[in-house]
C-alpha positions as CSV (number, residue, x, y, z in Angstrom):
1,M,-22.0,26.9,32.5
2,T,-25.5,26.5,33.8
3,H,-28.1,29.0,32.4
4,I,-30.7,30.0,35.1
5,I,-33.9,31.6,33.8
6,F,-35.5,33.3,36.8
7,F,-39.2,34.2,36.4
8,N,-39.5,36.8,39.2
9,G,-42.6,37.5,41.3
10,W,-45.2,40.1,40.7
11,G,-44.1,43.6,41.3
12,M,-40.4,42.7,41.6
13,D,-37.2,43.2,39.7
14,K,-33.6,41.9,40.1
15,G,-33.1,43.6,43.4
16,I,-34.6,40.6,45.2
17,I,-31.7,38.4,44.2
18,S,-29.0,41.1,44.0
19,H,-27.4,39.9,47.2
20,F,-26.6,36.4,45.9
21,N,-22.9,35.8,46.1
22,D,-22.5,33.3,43.2
23,Q,-24.0,35.4,40.3
24,E,-20.8,35.0,38.3
25,D,-20.9,31.2,38.5
26,Y,-24.1,31.1,36.4
27,L,-25.5,32.7,33.3
28,V,-28.6,34.3,34.8
29,T,-31.6,35.7,32.8
30,E,-34.0,37.5,35.2
31,V,-37.6,38.1,33.9
32,H,-40.1,40.5,35.4
33,S,-42.8,43.2,34.4
34,Y,-45.1,40.6,32.7
35,H,-47.4,43.3,31.3
36,Q,-44.4,44.1,29.1
37,Y,-43.3,40.5,28.7
38,H,-40.8,39.3,26.1
39,A,-39.9,35.6,26.2
40,P,-36.3,35.0,27.3
41,K,-34.0,33.3,24.8
42,L,-32.4,30.0,25.4
43,K,-28.6,30.2,25.3
44,K,-26.4,28.0,23.2
45,N,-23.2,26.3,24.5
46,T,-24.5,25.9,28.1
47,T,-24.3,22.6,30.1
48,R,-27.7,23.0,31.7
49,T,-30.7,25.1,31.5
50,I,-32.8,25.6,34.7
51,V,-36.0,27.5,34.9
52,I,-36.9,28.9,38.4
53,A,-40.3,30.4,38.9
54,W,-41.3,32.3,42.0
55,S,-44.9,33.4,42.9
56,L,-47.0,34.8,40.0
57,G,-44.0,34.4,37.7
58,T,-45.0,30.8,37.6
59,I,-47.8,31.7,35.1
60,L,-45.4,32.8,32.4
61,A,-42.7,30.3,33.4
62,T,-45.1,27.4,33.0
63,K,-46.0,28.6,29.5
64,F,-42.3,28.9,28.7
65,Y,-41.5,25.5,30.1
66,I,-44.2,23.8,28.1
67,Q,-43.0,25.4,24.9
68,H,-39.3,24.6,25.4
69,A,-39.4,21.5,27.7
70,E,-37.0,19.5,25.5
71,Y,-34.3,22.1,26.0
72,I,-34.8,22.6,29.8
73,D,-33.2,20.3,32.3
74,R,-35.2,21.3,35.3
75,F,-38.2,23.4,36.2
76,I,-38.2,24.6,39.9
77,V,-41.3,26.4,41.2
78,I,-41.2,28.3,44.5
79,N,-44.4,29.3,46.1
80,G,-46.3,29.6,42.9
81,A,-49.5,28.1,41.4
82,C,-50.0,26.3,38.1
83,D,-53.4,27.8,37.9
84,G,-52.5,31.4,38.8
85,F,-55.7,33.0,39.9
86,N,-58.0,30.1,41.0
87,K,-60.2,29.7,44.1
88,K,-59.0,26.1,44.7
89,Q,-55.6,25.9,43.0
90,G,-54.1,29.4,43.2
91,L,-54.7,32.9,44.4
92,P,-58.5,33.6,44.9
93,K,-59.3,36.1,42.1
94,A,-61.6,38.1,44.3
95,I,-58.8,38.8,46.8
96,S,-56.4,39.6,44.0
97,M,-58.9,42.2,42.5
98,L,-59.2,43.8,45.9
99,T,-55.4,43.9,46.2
100,A,-55.1,45.7,42.8
101,K,-58.0,48.1,43.6
102,N,-56.5,49.1,46.9
103,W,-52.8,49.0,45.9
104,N,-50.9,51.9,47.3
105,S,-47.8,52.5,49.5
106,T,-49.6,51.6,52.7
107,S,-51.1,48.4,51.4
108,K,-47.7,47.5,49.9
109,L,-46.1,47.6,53.3
110,L,-48.7,45.3,54.7
111,F,-48.2,43.0,51.8
112,D,-44.4,43.0,52.2
113,K,-44.8,42.1,55.9
114,K,-46.9,39.0,55.0
115,M,-44.5,38.2,52.1
116,N,-41.3,38.5,54.2
117,G,-42.6,37.5,57.6
118,S,-41.4,40.8,59.0
119,D,-41.9,44.5,58.6
120,L,-38.2,45.0,59.1
121,I,-37.1,43.4,55.9
122,F,-36.8,45.7,52.9
123,V,-36.8,44.3,49.4
124,P,-35.2,46.7,47.0
125,T,-37.1,47.4,43.8
126,N,-37.3,50.2,41.3
127,R,-40.9,49.4,40.4
128,T,-43.6,52.0,41.0
129,I,-47.0,51.4,42.6
130,E,-48.8,52.1,39.4
131,D,-46.6,49.8,37.4
132,Q,-47.1,47.0,39.9
133,K,-50.8,47.5,39.7
134,K,-50.8,47.4,35.9
135,E,-48.9,44.1,36.0
136,L,-51.3,42.4,38.4
137,L,-54.3,43.5,36.3
138,Y,-52.6,42.3,33.1
139,L,-51.9,38.8,34.6
140,M,-55.5,38.5,35.8
141,D,-57.0,39.6,32.5
142,H,-54.7,37.3,30.4
143,Q,-54.5,34.2,32.5
144,D,-56.7,32.0,30.4
145,T,-54.6,32.7,27.3
146,L,-51.3,32.3,29.1
147,L,-52.3,29.0,30.7
148,S,-54.0,27.4,27.7
149,D,-51.5,24.6,27.6
150,R,-51.2,22.1,30.5
151,L,-48.3,20.4,32.1
152,Q,-47.7,16.7,31.9
153,T,-48.4,14.9,35.2
154,N,-45.5,13.3,37.2
155,D,-42.8,15.3,35.2
156,S,-39.5,14.3,36.6
157,K,-38.0,17.7,35.6
158,I,-40.5,19.6,37.9
159,L,-39.7,20.3,41.5
160,V,-42.2,22.4,43.6
161,L,-41.0,24.1,46.7
162,I,-43.6,25.4,49.2
163,S,-42.6,27.5,52.2
164,E,-43.8,26.2,55.6
165,K,-44.9,29.7,56.6
166,E,-46.5,30.7,53.3
167,Q,-49.0,33.5,53.8
168,I,-49.8,34.8,50.3
169,Y,-51.2,31.8,48.7
170,P,-53.3,29.3,50.7
171,S,-50.9,26.5,51.1
172,K,-53.6,23.9,50.6
173,N,-54.2,25.4,47.1
174,L,-50.6,25.1,46.2
175,I,-50.5,21.4,47.3
176,R,-53.8,20.7,45.5
177,C,-52.5,22.4,42.3
178,W,-49.2,20.4,42.2
179,K,-50.4,17.1,43.5
180,D,-49.2,15.3,40.4
181,Q,-45.6,16.7,40.7
182,K,-42.9,16.3,43.3
183,I,-43.4,18.7,46.2
184,V,-40.9,19.6,49.0
185,I,-41.9,21.8,51.9
186,I,-39.1,24.2,52.9
187,K,-38.9,24.8,56.6
188,D,-39.0,28.1,58.3
189,K,-39.5,30.1,55.1
190,Y,-42.2,32.7,54.1
191,H,-43.4,33.6,50.7
192,N,-40.3,35.4,49.9
193,P,-37.6,32.8,50.8
194,F,-34.7,34.7,49.2
195,H,-33.7,37.1,51.9
196,T,-32.6,34.2,54.1
197,T,-30.5,32.6,51.4
198,S,-27.4,33.9,49.6
199,S,-26.8,31.9,46.5
200,W,-28.4,30.3,43.4
201,K,-26.7,27.0,44.4
202,Q,-29.0,26.7,47.4
203,W,-32.0,26.5,45.1
204,I,-30.8,24.5,42.1
205,E,-29.3,21.7,44.3
206,N,-32.6,20.8,46.1
């Protein structure tokens, strides 16, 4: 069985992939709440191990991949930056600081609209506004430590997927960040591409 380790996006929990119809076909470890992070454990007796990182989950996923690359068969990044908060290769930190400062139920609705491409799409989560804010501040404060190691260039295990309609990260930053890895633009998708897909298979077989 394939072991999928999914590093979720900021402020999320497993609700964002709860609708996937092939959960029982894979051994899935979902990771979130990075201000309370515990590294996932690699599983024995599995045929493949695939790490999937979405959005800001890419920060911790990159660190995990570098530490365990010899045991990981594929590292798939979806709309995430190798440099986290970075003016040219990630999320501009000044904007992220404003997001954290002004984070409330109203600003979350506006953020969700940009993330999903619609204000009619509801992403289920049990995370509170305050908890999400703490997580964002933690990632900004600890980025330098978390990203102290660097990826190898032209790593054949790495696949970077960038949504054509990405509105959270500047797309040019993502392309600049991953220029030394394989990049695929996914058509007609926004920052959150999961609500228009229904399975893990659609992601791991790119």
